[in-house]
Structures are given as structure tokens and as C-alpha cells.
C-alpha positions, -999 to +999 in steps of 0.1 A: -387+169-472-370+142-452-366+106-465-395+092-445-420+117-459-406+111-494-409+073-491-444+076-476-455+099-505-440+075-531-458+046-514-491+064-514-488+073-550-479+037-560-507+023-539-532+047-555-520+037-590-522+000-581-556+004-566-569+022-597-554-005-620-570-033-600-602-015-599-603-010-636-594-046-642-621-060-619-648-034-623-663-047-656-670-082-642-683-070-609-704-044-625-720-069-649-726-095-622-739-073-594-747-037-603-760-039-638-795-053-629-800-026-603-785+001-625-807-009-654-839-005-634-828+028-619-816+042-652-847+032-671-869+051-646-851+084-652-861+111-676-844+114-709-825+146-698-812+128-667-801+099-687-781+121-711-765+139-681-754+106-666-740+093-699-721+126-703-706+123-668-696+087-674-679+097-707-659+123-688-651+104-655-640+070-668-614+084-692-602+109-666-595+080-641-574+063-667-555+095-675-549+101-638-535+066-634-512+070-664-500+105-653-494+093-618-472+065-631-453+089-654-448+114-625-433+086-605-409+076-633-398+112-639-393+120-603-373+088-597-351+096-627-345+131-615-337+119-580-312+094-593-296+121-615-294+145-585-278+118-564-253+110-591-244+147-594-239+150-557-215+120-556-191+133-583-162+154-569 
């Protein structure tokens, strides 16, 4: 990969991580203020089986978003350390 593609890929990964972090920080207040009244009416109208399915999905999706954000950050750190090591190895005679 050339340097432009590599920089673009790093920017996209960092932007996605930042977006997820901001989303997770703002989501509780926005959810309580705007979506909770509508979600409560909709959720109470569902059958018990549907409610259990939705709760299960939320228990899986929310932690997986957090894990994705953490793994993305770790991948960035590891790849930058490897890149610096490779550049340092190329500079030694």
C-alpha cells in the first residue's frame, strides 16, 4: 500500500473510533430525553417473546460495540508500533 492509502485507512479507523466514543458518551442523555417515551410505548405493545428477543439483542449489540471500539484502538496502537519498529530497522546500516 502506498502512503496515501495507509494514511486514509488510519484516518478512517480513528474517525470511526472517535465517532463510537462520542456516540456512547452522548447516547444515554439523548435516548432518555427523546427516544425513551416512544420506545416505552412501542415496547409495551409487544408480546412477551418479542420483548425477550429485543432485550437479548441489546445485551449482545451494546457490549460488542464497546469491544469493537477497544479492539480498533488496540489495532491502531499495535500497527503504529510495528510500523515504527520496521522504519527503525530499515534505517540501521
